[in-house]
mmCIF file of the N, C-alpha and C atoms, coordinates in Angstrom:
data_MODEL
# 
_entry.id   MODEL 
# 
loop_
_atom_site.group_PDB 
_atom_site.id 
_atom_site.type_symbol 
_atom_site.label_atom_id 
_atom_site.label_alt_id 
_atom_site.label_comp_id 
_atom_site.label_asym_id 
_atom_site.label_entity_id 
_atom_site.label_seq_id 
_atom_site.pdbx_PDB_ins_code 
_atom_site.Cartn_x 
_atom_site.Cartn_y 
_atom_site.Cartn_z 
_atom_site.occupancy 
_atom_site.B_iso_or_equiv 
_atom_site.pdbx_formal_charge 
_atom_site.auth_seq_id 
_atom_site.auth_comp_id 
_atom_site.auth_asym_id 
_atom_site.auth_atom_id 
_atom_site.pdbx_PDB_model_num 
ATOM 1   N N  . MET A 1 1  ? -39.010 -9.603  -18.063 1.00 0.00 ? 1  MET A N  1 
ATOM 2   C CA . MET A 1 1  ? -37.588 -9.314  -17.991 1.00 0.00 ? 1  MET A CA 1 
ATOM 3   C C  . MET A 1 1  ? -36.879 -9.961  -19.171 1.00 0.00 ? 1  MET A C  1 
ATOM 4   N N  . LYS A 1 2  ? -35.939 -9.237  -19.712 1.00 0.00 ? 2  LYS A N  1 
ATOM 5   C CA . LYS A 1 2  ? -35.207 -9.735  -20.868 1.00 0.00 ? 2  LYS A CA 1 
ATOM 6   C C  . LYS A 1 2  ? -34.088 -10.668 -20.430 1.00 0.00 ? 2  LYS A C  1 
ATOM 7   N N  . ASP A 1 3  ? -33.815 -11.681 -21.242 1.00 0.00 ? 3  ASP A N  1 
ATOM 8   C CA . ASP A 1 3  ? -32.663 -12.528 -20.941 1.00 0.00 ? 3  ASP A CA 1 
ATOM 9   C C  . ASP A 1 3  ? -31.420 -11.915 -21.588 1.00 0.00 ? 3  ASP A C  1 
ATOM 10  N N  . ASN A 1 4  ? -30.287 -12.552 -21.411 1.00 0.00 ? 4  ASN A N  1 
ATOM 11  C CA . ASN A 1 4  ? -29.030 -11.993 -21.907 1.00 0.00 ? 4  ASN A CA 1 
ATOM 12  C C  . ASN A 1 4  ? -29.011 -11.789 -23.414 1.00 0.00 ? 4  ASN A C  1 
ATOM 13  N N  . MET A 1 5  ? -29.731 -12.602 -24.160 1.00 0.00 ? 5  MET A N  1 
ATOM 14  C CA . MET A 1 5  ? -29.706 -12.485 -25.607 1.00 0.00 ? 5  MET A CA 1 
ATOM 15  C C  . MET A 1 5  ? -30.441 -11.231 -26.074 1.00 0.00 ? 5  MET A C  1 
ATOM 16  N N  . ASP A 1 6  ? -31.362 -10.705 -25.270 1.00 0.00 ? 6  ASP A N  1 
ATOM 17  C CA . ASP A 1 6  ? -32.118 -9.523  -25.654 1.00 0.00 ? 6  ASP A CA 1 
ATOM 18  C C  . ASP A 1 6  ? -31.463 -8.228  -25.199 1.00 0.00 ? 6  ASP A C  1 
ATOM 19  N N  . ARG A 1 7  ? -30.464 -8.309  -24.384 1.00 0.00 ? 7  ARG A N  1 
ATOM 20  C CA . ARG A 1 7  ? -29.795 -7.116  -23.870 1.00 0.00 ? 7  ARG A CA 1 
ATOM 21  C C  . ARG A 1 7  ? -28.744 -6.627  -24.846 1.00 0.00 ? 7  ARG A C  1 
ATOM 22  N N  . ASP A 1 8  ? -28.455 -5.353  -24.748 1.00 0.00 ? 8  ASP A N  1 
ATOM 23  C CA . ASP A 1 8  ? -27.351 -4.791  -25.518 1.00 0.00 ? 8  ASP A CA 1 
ATOM 24  C C  . ASP A 1 8  ? -26.068 -5.004  -24.725 1.00 0.00 ? 8  ASP A C  1 
ATOM 25  N N  . ILE A 1 9  ? -25.303 -5.991  -25.123 1.00 0.00 ? 9  ILE A N  1 
ATOM 26  C CA . ILE A 1 9  ? -24.059 -6.319  -24.428 1.00 0.00 ? 9  ILE A CA 1 
ATOM 27  C C  . ILE A 1 9  ? -22.927 -5.597  -25.143 1.00 0.00 ? 9  ILE A C  1 
ATOM 28  N N  . PRO A 1 10 ? -22.134 -4.814  -24.411 1.00 0.00 ? 10 PRO A N  1 
ATOM 29  C CA . PRO A 1 10 ? -21.025 -4.107  -25.048 1.00 0.00 ? 10 PRO A CA 1 
ATOM 30  C C  . PRO A 1 10 ? -20.013 -5.082  -25.636 1.00 0.00 ? 10 PRO A C  1 
ATOM 31  N N  . TYR A 1 11 ? -19.319 -4.626  -26.649 1.00 0.00 ? 11 TYR A N  1 
ATOM 32  C CA . TYR A 1 11 ? -18.298 -5.443  -27.285 1.00 0.00 ? 11 TYR A CA 1 
ATOM 33  C C  . TYR A 1 11 ? -17.181 -5.747  -26.296 1.00 0.00 ? 11 TYR A C  1 
ATOM 34  N N  . VAL A 1 12 ? -16.749 -7.000  -26.264 1.00 0.00 ? 12 VAL A N  1 
ATOM 35  C CA . VAL A 1 12 ? -15.628 -7.429  -25.425 1.00 0.00 ? 12 VAL A CA 1 
ATOM 36  C C  . VAL A 1 12 ? -14.551 -7.977  -26.352 1.00 0.00 ? 12 VAL A C  1 
ATOM 37  N N  . SER A 1 13 ? -13.385 -7.344  -26.341 1.00 0.00 ? 13 SER A N  1 
ATOM 38  C CA . SER A 1 13 ? -12.320 -7.785  -27.239 1.00 0.00 ? 13 SER A CA 1 
ATOM 39  C C  . SER A 1 13 ? -11.532 -8.937  -26.636 1.00 0.00 ? 13 SER A C  1 
ATOM 40  N N  . LYS A 1 14 ? -10.992 -9.739  -27.531 1.00 0.00 ? 14 LYS A N  1 
ATOM 41  C CA . LYS A 1 14 ? -10.137 -10.846 -27.111 1.00 0.00 ? 14 LYS A CA 1 
ATOM 42  C C  . LYS A 1 14 ? -8.884  -10.309 -26.412 1.00 0.00 ? 14 LYS A C  1 
ATOM 43  N N  . GLU A 1 15 ? -8.407  -9.153  -26.879 1.00 0.00 ? 15 GLU A N  1 
ATOM 44  C CA . GLU A 1 15 ? -7.221  -8.537  -26.287 1.00 0.00 ? 15 GLU A CA 1 
ATOM 45  C C  . GLU A 1 15 ? -7.483  -8.122  -24.839 1.00 0.00 ? 15 GLU A C  1 
ATOM 46  N N  . LEU A 1 16 ? -8.688  -7.624  -24.560 1.00 0.00 ? 16 LEU A N  1 
ATOM 47  C CA . LEU A 1 16 ? -9.041  -7.250  -23.191 1.00 0.00 ? 16 LEU A CA 1 
ATOM 48  C C  . LEU A 1 16 ? -9.002  -8.476  -22.281 1.00 0.00 ? 16 LEU A C  1 
ATOM 49  N N  . CYS A 1 17 ? -9.575  -9.571  -22.737 1.00 0.00 ? 17 CYS A N  1 
ATOM 50  C CA . CYS A 1 17 ? -9.586  -10.805 -21.946 1.00 0.00 ? 17 CYS A CA 1 
ATOM 51  C C  . CYS A 1 17 ? -8.166  -11.293 -21.683 1.00 0.00 ? 17 CYS A C  1 
ATOM 52  N N  . ALA A 1 18 ? -7.322  -11.253 -22.712 1.00 0.00 ? 18 ALA A N  1 
ATOM 53  C CA . ALA A 1 18 ? -5.923  -11.681 -22.546 1.00 0.00 ? 18 ALA A CA 1 
ATOM 54  C C  . ALA A 1 18 ? -5.192  -10.760 -21.575 1.00 0.00 ? 18 ALA A C  1 
ATOM 55  N N  . TYR A 1 19 ? -5.445  -9.458  -21.681 1.00 0.00 ? 19 TYR A N  1 
ATOM 56  C CA . TYR A 1 19 ? -4.813  -8.505  -20.768 1.00 0.00 ? 19 TYR A CA 1 
ATOM 57  C C  . TYR A 1 19 ? -5.224  -8.788  -19.324 1.00 0.00 ? 19 TYR A C  1 
ATOM 58  N N  . LEU A 1 20 ? -6.525  -8.979  -19.094 1.00 0.00 ? 20 LEU A N  1 
ATOM 59  C CA . LEU A 1 20 ? -7.008  -9.235  -17.739 1.00 0.00 ? 20 LEU A CA 1 
ATOM 60  C C  . LEU A 1 20 ? -6.462  -10.543 -17.182 1.00 0.00 ? 20 LEU A C  1 
ATOM 61  N N  . ARG A 1 21 ? -6.370  -11.583 -18.013 1.00 0.00 ? 21 ARG A N  1 
ATOM 62  C CA . ARG A 1 21 ? -5.798  -12.862 -17.567 1.00 0.00 ? 21 ARG A CA 1 
ATOM 63  C C  . ARG A 1 21 ? -4.355  -12.671 -17.112 1.00 0.00 ? 21 ARG A C  1 
ATOM 64  N N  . GLU A 1 22 ? -3.596  -11.866 -17.864 1.00 0.00 ? 22 GLU A N  1 
ATOM 65  C CA . GLU A 1 22 ? -2.204  -11.622 -17.505 1.00 0.00 ? 22 GLU A CA 1 
ATOM 66  C C  . GLU A 1 22 ? -2.110  -10.715 -16.279 1.00 0.00 ? 22 GLU A C  1 
ATOM 67  N N  . ARG A 1 23 ? -2.862  -9.644  -16.280 1.00 0.00 ? 23 ARG A N  1 
ATOM 68  C CA . ARG A 1 23 ? -2.815  -8.666  -15.179 1.00 0.00 ? 23 ARG A CA 1 
ATOM 69  C C  . ARG A 1 23 ? -3.219  -9.305  -13.858 1.00 0.00 ? 23 ARG A C  1 
ATOM 70  N N  . PHE A 1 24 ? -4.222  -10.161 -13.894 1.00 0.00 ? 24 PHE A N  1 
ATOM 71  C CA . PHE A 1 24 ? -4.726  -10.798 -12.686 1.00 0.00 ? 24 PHE A CA 1 
ATOM 72  C C  . PHE A 1 24 ? -4.336  -12.274 -12.633 1.00 0.00 ? 24 PHE A C  1 
ATOM 73  N N  . SER A 1 25 ? -3.126  -12.569 -13.092 1.00 0.00 ? 25 SER A N  1 
ATOM 74  C CA . SER A 1 25 ? -2.621  -13.939 -13.016 1.00 0.00 ? 25 SER A CA 1 
ATOM 75  C C  . SER A 1 25 ? -2.368  -14.282 -11.550 1.00 0.00 ? 25 SER A C  1 
ATOM 76  N N  . LEU A 1 26 ? -2.299  -15.554 -11.266 1.00 0.00 ? 26 LEU A N  1 
ATOM 77  C CA . LEU A 1 26 ? -2.100  -15.997 -9.886  1.00 0.00 ? 26 LEU A CA 1 
ATOM 78  C C  . LEU A 1 26 ? -0.855  -15.379 -9.247  1.00 0.00 ? 26 LEU A C  1 
ATOM 79  N N  . PRO A 1 27 ? 0.302   -15.380 -9.919  1.00 0.00 ? 27 PRO A N  1 
ATOM 80  C CA . PRO A 1 27 ? 1.479   -14.764 -9.289  1.00 0.00 ? 27 PRO A CA 1 
ATOM 81  C C  . PRO A 1 27 ? 1.273   -13.279 -8.979  1.00 0.00 ? 27 PRO A C  1 
ATOM 82  N N  . ASN A 1 28 ? 0.648   -12.547 -9.898  1.00 0.00 ? 28 ASN A N  1 
ATOM 83  C CA . ASN A 1 28 ? 0.405   -11.124 -9.654  1.00 0.00 ? 28 ASN A CA 1 
ATOM 84  C C  . ASN A 1 28 ? -0.551  -10.916 -8.489  1.00 0.00 ? 28 ASN A C  1 
ATOM 85  N N  . LEU A 1 29 ? -1.579  -11.736 -8.410  1.00 0.00 ? 29 LEU A N  1 
ATOM 86  C CA . LEU A 1 29 ? -2.546  -11.612 -7.322  1.00 0.00 ? 29 LEU A CA 1 
ATOM 87  C C  . LEU A 1 29 ? -1.916  -11.980 -5.982  1.00 0.00 ? 29 LEU A C  1 
ATOM 88  N N  . LEU A 1 30 ? -1.084  -13.006 -5.968  1.00 0.00 ? 30 LEU A N  1 
ATOM 89  C CA . LEU A 1 30 ? -0.438  -13.398 -4.723  1.00 0.00 ? 30 LEU A CA 1 
ATOM 90  C C  . LEU A 1 30 ? 0.486   -12.295 -4.208  1.00 0.00 ? 30 LEU A C  1 
ATOM 91  N N  . ARG A 1 31 ? 1.169   -11.615 -5.119  1.00 0.00 ? 31 ARG A N  1 
ATOM 92  C CA . ARG A 1 31 ? 2.012   -10.488 -4.718  1.00 0.00 ? 31 ARG A CA 1 
ATOM 93  C C  . ARG A 1 31 ? 1.165   -9.368  -4.120  1.00 0.00 ? 31 ARG A C  1 
ATOM 94  N N  . ALA A 1 32 ? 0.011   -9.106  -4.708  1.00 0.00 ? 32 ALA A N  1 
ATOM 95  C CA . ALA A 1 32 ? -0.877  -8.050  -4.211  1.00 0.00 ? 32 ALA A CA 1 
ATOM 96  C C  . ALA A 1 32 ? -1.444  -8.422  -2.846  1.00 0.00 ? 32 ALA A C  1 
ATOM 97  N N  . ILE A 1 33 ? -1.756  -9.691  -2.654  1.00 0.00 ? 33 ILE A N  1 
ATOM 98  C CA . ILE A 1 33 ? -2.326  -10.140 -1.387  1.00 0.00 ? 33 ILE A CA 1 
ATOM 99  C C  . ILE A 1 33 ? -1.298  -10.053 -0.273  1.00 0.00 ? 33 ILE A C  1 
ATOM 100 N N  . GLU A 1 34 ? -0.028  -10.339 -0.585  1.00 0.00 ? 34 GLU A N  1 
ATOM 101 C CA . GLU A 1 34 ? 1.034   -10.269 0.420   1.00 0.00 ? 34 GLU A CA 1 
ATOM 102 C C  . GLU A 1 34 ? 1.146   -8.876  1.028   1.00 0.00 ? 34 GLU A C  1 
ATOM 103 N N  . ASP A 1 35 ? 0.816   -7.861  0.234   1.00 0.00 ? 35 ASP A N  1 
ATOM 104 C CA . ASP A 1 35 ? 0.955   -6.485  0.688   1.00 0.00 ? 35 ASP A CA 1 
ATOM 105 C C  . ASP A 1 35 ? -0.197  -6.028  1.576   1.00 0.00 ? 35 ASP A C  1 
ATOM 106 N N  . GLU A 1 36 ? -1.263  -6.798  1.645   1.00 0.00 ? 36 GLU A N  1 
ATOM 107 C CA . GLU A 1 36 ? -2.454  -6.396  2.386   1.00 0.00 ? 36 GLU A CA 1 
ATOM 108 C C  . GLU A 1 36 ? -2.582  -7.178  3.688   1.00 0.00 ? 36 GLU A C  1 
ATOM 109 N N  . ASP A 1 37 ? -3.356  -6.618  4.595   1.00 0.00 ? 37 ASP A N  1 
ATOM 110 C CA . ASP A 1 37 ? -3.731  -7.310  5.815   1.00 0.00 ? 37 ASP A CA 1 
ATOM 111 C C  . ASP A 1 37 ? -5.096  -7.950  5.579   1.00 0.00 ? 37 ASP A C  1 
ATOM 112 N N  . SER A 1 38 ? -5.126  -9.115  4.990   1.00 0.00 ? 38 SER A N  1 
ATOM 113 C CA . SER A 1 38 ? -6.414  -9.745  4.704   1.00 0.00 ? 38 SER A CA 1 
ATOM 114 C C  . SER A 1 38 ? -6.398  -11.200 5.149   1.00 0.00 ? 38 SER A C  1 
ATOM 115 N N  . THR A 1 39 ? -7.581  -11.716 5.376   1.00 0.00 ? 39 THR A N  1 
ATOM 116 C CA . THR A 1 39 ? -7.712  -13.099 5.796   1.00 0.00 ? 39 THR A CA 1 
ATOM 117 C C  . THR A 1 39 ? -7.657  -14.011 4.575   1.00 0.00 ? 39 THR A C  1 
ATOM 118 N N  . ALA A 1 40 ? -7.443  -15.287 4.826   1.00 0.00 ? 40 ALA A N  1 
ATOM 119 C CA . ALA A 1 40 ? -7.402  -16.262 3.734   1.00 0.00 ? 40 ALA A CA 1 
ATOM 120 C C  . ALA A 1 40 ? -8.748  -16.328 3.025   1.00 0.00 ? 40 ALA A C  1 
ATOM 121 N N  . ASP A 1 41 ? -9.845  -16.271 3.781   1.00 0.00 ? 41 ASP A N  1 
ATOM 122 C CA . ASP A 1 41 ? -11.172 -16.327 3.162   1.00 0.00 ? 41 ASP A CA 1 
ATOM 123 C C  . ASP A 1 41 ? -11.411 -15.131 2.248   1.00 0.00 ? 41 ASP A C  1 
ATOM 124 N N  . ARG A 1 42 ? -11.000 -13.968 2.716   1.00 0.00 ? 42 ARG A N  1 
ATOM 125 C CA . ARG A 1 42 ? -11.177 -12.762 1.903   1.00 0.00 ? 42 ARG A CA 1 
ATOM 126 C C  . ARG A 1 42 ? -10.325 -12.830 0.638   1.00 0.00 ? 42 ARG A C  1 
ATOM 127 N N  . SER A 1 43 ? -9.105  -13.291 0.764   1.00 0.00 ? 43 SER A N  1 
ATOM 128 C CA . SER A 1 43 ? -8.218  -13.412 -0.389  1.00 0.00 ? 43 SER A CA 1 
ATOM 129 C C  . SER A 1 43 ? -8.759  -14.425 -1.387  1.00 0.00 ? 43 SER A C  1 
ATOM 130 N N  . LEU A 1 44 ? -9.218  -15.557 -0.890  1.00 0.00 ? 44 LEU A N  1 
ATOM 131 C CA . LEU A 1 44 ? -9.786  -16.571 -1.775  1.00 0.00 ? 44 LEU A CA 1 
ATOM 132 C C  . LEU A 1 44 ? -11.035 -16.046 -2.471  1.00 0.00 ? 44 LEU A C  1 
ATOM 133 N N  . GLY A 1 45 ? -11.858 -15.319 -1.738  1.00 0.00 ? 45 GLY A N  1 
ATOM 134 C CA . GLY A 1 45 ? -13.057 -14.728 -2.334  1.00 0.00 ? 45 GLY A CA 1 
ATOM 135 C C  . GLY A 1 45 ? -12.715 -13.742 -3.434  1.00 0.00 ? 45 GLY A C  1 
ATOM 136 N N  . ALA A 1 46 ? -11.681 -12.940 -3.214  1.00 0.00 ? 46 ALA A N  1 
ATOM 137 C CA . ALA A 1 46 ? -11.254 -11.983 -4.236  1.00 0.00 ? 46 ALA A CA 1 
ATOM 138 C C  . ALA A 1 46 ? -10.762 -12.710 -5.479  1.00 0.00 ? 46 ALA A C  1 
ATOM 139 N N  . LEU A 1 47 ? -9.942  -13.742 -5.286  1.00 0.00 ? 47 LEU A N  1 
ATOM 140 C CA . LEU A 1 47 ? -9.448  -14.532 -6.421  1.00 0.00 ? 47 LEU A CA 1 
ATOM 141 C C  . LEU A 1 47 ? -10.596 -15.145 -7.203  1.00 0.00 ? 47 LEU A C  1 
ATOM 142 N N  . GLU A 1 48 ? -11.554 -15.705 -6.481  1.00 0.00 ? 48 GLU A N  1 
ATOM 143 C CA . GLU A 1 48 ? -12.702 -16.336 -7.134  1.00 0.00 ? 48 GLU A CA 1 
ATOM 144 C C  . GLU A 1 48 ? -13.522 -15.301 -7.900  1.00 0.00 ? 48 GLU A C  1 
ATOM 145 N N  . GLY A 1 49 ? -13.744 -14.145 -7.292  1.00 0.00 ? 49 GLY A N  1 
ATOM 146 C CA . GLY A 1 49 ? -14.524 -13.095 -7.946  1.00 0.00 ? 49 GLY A CA 1 
ATOM 147 C C  . GLY A 1 49 ? -13.870 -12.586 -9.211  1.00 0.00 ? 49 GLY A C  1 
ATOM 148 N N  . ILE A 1 50 ? -12.576 -12.341 -9.149  1.00 0.00 ? 50 ILE A N  1 
ATOM 149 C CA . ILE A 1 50 ? -11.844 -11.879 -10.325 1.00 0.00 ? 50 ILE A CA 1 
ATOM 150 C C  . ILE A 1 50 ? -11.929 -12.911 -11.440 1.00 0.00 ? 50 ILE A C  1 
ATOM 151 N N  . ASN A 1 51 ? -11.742 -14.176 -11.088 1.00 0.00 ? 51 ASN A N  1 
ATOM 152 C CA . ASN A 1 51 ? -11.793 -15.239 -12.086 1.00 0.00 ? 51 ASN A CA 1 
ATOM 153 C C  . ASN A 1 51 ? -13.184 -15.343 -12.718 1.00 0.00 ? 51 ASN A C  1 
ATOM 154 N N  . LEU A 1 52 ? -14.235 -15.226 -11.919 1.00 0.00 ? 52 LEU A N  1 
ATOM 155 C CA . LEU A 1 52 ? -15.594 -15.302 -12.447 1.00 0.00 ? 52 LEU A CA 1 
ATOM 156 C C  . LEU A 1 52 ? -15.884 -14.167 -13.423 1.00 0.00 ? 52 LEU A C  1 
ATOM 157 N N  . ILE A 1 53 ? -15.426 -12.975 -13.106 1.00 0.00 ? 53 ILE A N  1 
ATOM 158 C CA . ILE A 1 53 ? -15.636 -11.836 -14.005 1.00 0.00 ? 53 ILE A CA 1 
ATOM 159 C C  . ILE A 1 53 ? -14.915 -12.051 -15.320 1.00 0.00 ? 53 ILE A C  1 
ATOM 160 N N  . ILE A 1 54 ? -13.658 -12.479 -15.262 1.00 0.00 ? 54 ILE A N  1 
ATOM 161 C CA . ILE A 1 54 ? -12.901 -12.714 -16.491 1.00 0.00 ? 54 ILE A CA 1 
ATOM 162 C C  . ILE A 1 54 ? -13.538 -13.831 -17.301 1.00 0.00 ? 54 ILE A C  1 
ATOM 163 N N  . GLU A 1 55 ? -13.987 -14.904 -16.653 1.00 0.00 ? 55 GLU A N  1 
ATOM 164 C CA . GLU A 1 55 ? -14.662 -15.991 -17.379 1.00 0.00 ? 55 GLU A CA 1 
ATOM 165 C C  . GLU A 1 55 ? -15.929 -15.498 -18.056 1.00 0.00 ? 55 GLU A C  1 
ATOM 166 N N  . GLU A 1 56 ? -16.681 -14.631 -17.410 1.00 0.00 ? 56 GLU A N  1 
ATOM 167 C CA . GLU A 1 56 ? -17.896 -14.078 -18.010 1.00 0.00 ? 56 GLU A CA 1 
ATOM 168 C C  . GLU A 1 56 ? -17.556 -13.239 -19.240 1.00 0.00 ? 56 GLU A C  1 
ATOM 169 N N  . LEU A 1 57 ? -16.522 -12.418 -19.139 1.00 0.00 ? 57 LEU A N  1 
ATOM 170 C CA . LEU A 1 57 ? -16.091 -11.614 -20.286 1.00 0.00 ? 57 LEU A CA 1 
ATOM 171 C C  . LEU A 1 57 ? -15.604 -12.502 -21.428 1.00 0.00 ? 57 LEU A C  1 
ATOM 172 N N  . GLU A 1 58 ? -14.871 -13.561 -21.098 1.00 0.00 ? 58 GLU A N  1 
ATOM 173 C CA . GLU A 1 58 ? -14.420 -14.503 -22.138 1.00 0.00 ? 58 GLU A CA 1 
ATOM 174 C C  . GLU A 1 58 ? -15.613 -15.182 -22.802 1.00 0.00 ? 58 GLU A C  1 
ATOM 175 N N  . GLY A 1 59 ? -16.635 -15.488 -22.024 1.00 0.00 ? 59 GLY A N  1 
ATOM 176 C CA . GLY A 1 59 ? -17.846 -16.080 -22.592 1.00 0.00 ? 59 GLY A CA 1 
ATOM 177 C C  . GLY A 1 59 ? -18.545 -15.137 -23.546 1.00 0.00 ? 59 GLY A C  1 
ATOM 178 N N  . ILE A 1 60 ? -18.621 -13.866 -23.183 1.00 0.00 ? 60 ILE A N  1 
ATOM 179 C CA . ILE A 1 60 ? -19.224 -12.864 -24.072 1.00 0.00 ? 60 ILE A CA 1 
ATOM 180 C C  . ILE A 1 60 ? -18.405 -12.745 -25.347 1.00 0.00 ? 60 ILE A C  1 
ATOM 181 N N  . CYS A 1 61 ? -17.085 -12.732 -25.208 1.00 0.00 ? 61 CYS A N  1 
ATOM 182 C CA . CYS A 1 61 ? -16.193 -12.649 -26.366 1.00 0.00 ? 61 CYS A CA 1 
ATOM 183 C C  . CYS A 1 61 ? -16.412 -13.834 -27.303 1.00 0.00 ? 61 CYS A C  1 
ATOM 184 N N  . THR A 1 62 ? -16.495 -15.027 -26.744 1.00 0.00 ? 62 THR A N  1 
ATOM 185 C CA . THR A 1 62 ? -16.735 -16.236 -27.545 1.00 0.00 ? 62 THR A CA 1 
ATOM 186 C C  . THR A 1 62 ? -18.090 -16.155 -28.246 1.00 0.00 ? 62 THR A C  1 
ATOM 187 N N  . MET A 1 63 ? -19.119 -15.711 -27.527 1.00 0.00 ? 63 MET A N  1 
ATOM 188 C CA . MET A 1 63 ? -20.453 -15.575 -28.109 1.00 0.00 ? 63 MET A CA 1 
ATOM 189 C C  . MET A 1 63 ? -20.424 -14.591 -29.279 1.00 0.00 ? 63 MET A C  1 
ATOM 190 N N  . GLN A 1 64 ? -19.710 -13.489 -29.126 1.00 0.00 ? 64 GLN A N  1 
ATOM 191 C CA . GLN A 1 64 ? -19.619 -12.500 -30.196 1.00 0.00 ? 64 GLN A CA 1 
ATOM 192 C C  . GLN A 1 64 ? -18.879 -13.063 -31.398 1.00 0.00 ? 64 GLN A C  1 
ATOM 193 N N  . GLU A 1 65 ? -17.803 -13.803 -31.143 1.00 0.00 ? 65 GLU A N  1 
ATOM 194 C CA . GLU A 1 65 ? -17.058 -14.410 -32.250 1.00 0.00 ? 65 GLU A CA 1 
ATOM 195 C C  . GLU A 1 65 ? -17.915 -15.421 -32.999 1.00 0.00 ? 65 GLU A C  1 
ATOM 196 N N  . GLU A 1 66 ? -18.689 -16.218 -32.279 1.00 0.00 ? 66 GLU A N  1 
ATOM 197 C CA . GLU A 1 66 ? -19.562 -17.183 -32.932 1.00 0.00 ? 66 GLU A CA 1 
ATOM 198 C C  . GLU A 1 66 ? -20.642 -16.483 -33.743 1.00 0.00 ? 66 GLU A C  1 
ATOM 199 N N  . ARG A 1 67 ? -21.201 -15.424 -33.177 1.00 0.00 ? 67 ARG A N  1 
ATOM 200 C CA . ARG A 1 67 ? -22.246 -14.672 -33.881 1.00 0.00 ? 67 ARG A CA 1 
ATOM 201 C C  . ARG A 1 67 ? -21.703 -14.027 -35.144 1.00 0.00 ? 67 ARG A C  1 
ATOM 202 N N  . ASP A 1 68 ? -20.453 -13.537 -35.089 1.00 0.00 ? 68 ASP A N  1 
ATOM 203 C CA . ASP A 1 68 ? -19.857 -12.861 -36.217 1.00 0.00 ? 68 ASP A CA 1 
ATOM 204 C C  . ASP A 1 68 ? -19.172 -13.820 -37.201 1.00 0.00 ? 68 ASP A C  1 
ATOM 205 N N  . GLY A 1 69 ? -19.218 -15.125 -36.912 1.00 0.00 ? 69 GLY A N  1 
ATOM 206 C CA . GLY A 1 69 ? -18.637 -16.121 -37.808 1.00 0.00 ? 69 GLY A CA 1 
ATOM 207 C C  . GLY A 1 69 ? -17.139 -16.250 -37.688 1.00 0.00 ? 69 GLY A C  1 
ATOM 208 N N  . ILE A 1 70 ? -16.548 -15.672 -36.644 1.00 0.00 ? 70 ILE A N  1 
ATOM 209 C CA . ILE A 1 70 ? -15.104 -15.754 -36.464 1.00 0.00 ? 70 ILE A CA 1 
ATOM 210 C C  . ILE A 1 70 ? -14.726 -17.103 -35.865 1.00 0.00 ? 70 ILE A C  1 
ATOM 211 N N  . ARG A 1 71 ? -15.597 -17.625 -35.027 1.00 0.00 ? 71 ARG A N  1 
ATOM 212 C CA . ARG A 1 71 ? -15.343 -18.888 -34.341 1.00 0.00 ? 71 ARG A CA 1 
ATOM 213 C C  . ARG A 1 71 ? -16.401 -19.882 -34.833 1.00 0.00 ? 71 ARG A C  1 
ATOM 214 N N  . GLY A 1 72 ? -15.968 -21.096 -35.120 1.00 0.00 ? 72 GLY A N  1 
ATOM 215 C CA . GLY A 1 72 ? -16.875 -22.095 -35.676 1.00 0.00 ? 72 GLY A CA 1 
ATOM 216 C C  . GLY A 1 72 ? -17.610 -22.910 -34.734 1.00 0.00 ? 72 GLY A C  1 
# 
């Protein structure tokens, strides 16, 4: 099995990461949760999942910048 360095990882732009951070900011998420009938555990799980995905994309973006010499 190949590790992450051997896979073809699609390009992740810094603008996409910034957009997702803003779109899924805590205030925006809290407003969305207020509109739903969900439990606290489910809401917390959703917040955690969204944050993990964005952090992974930011990590890919950083890796690409380092590889391309944009980030030192």
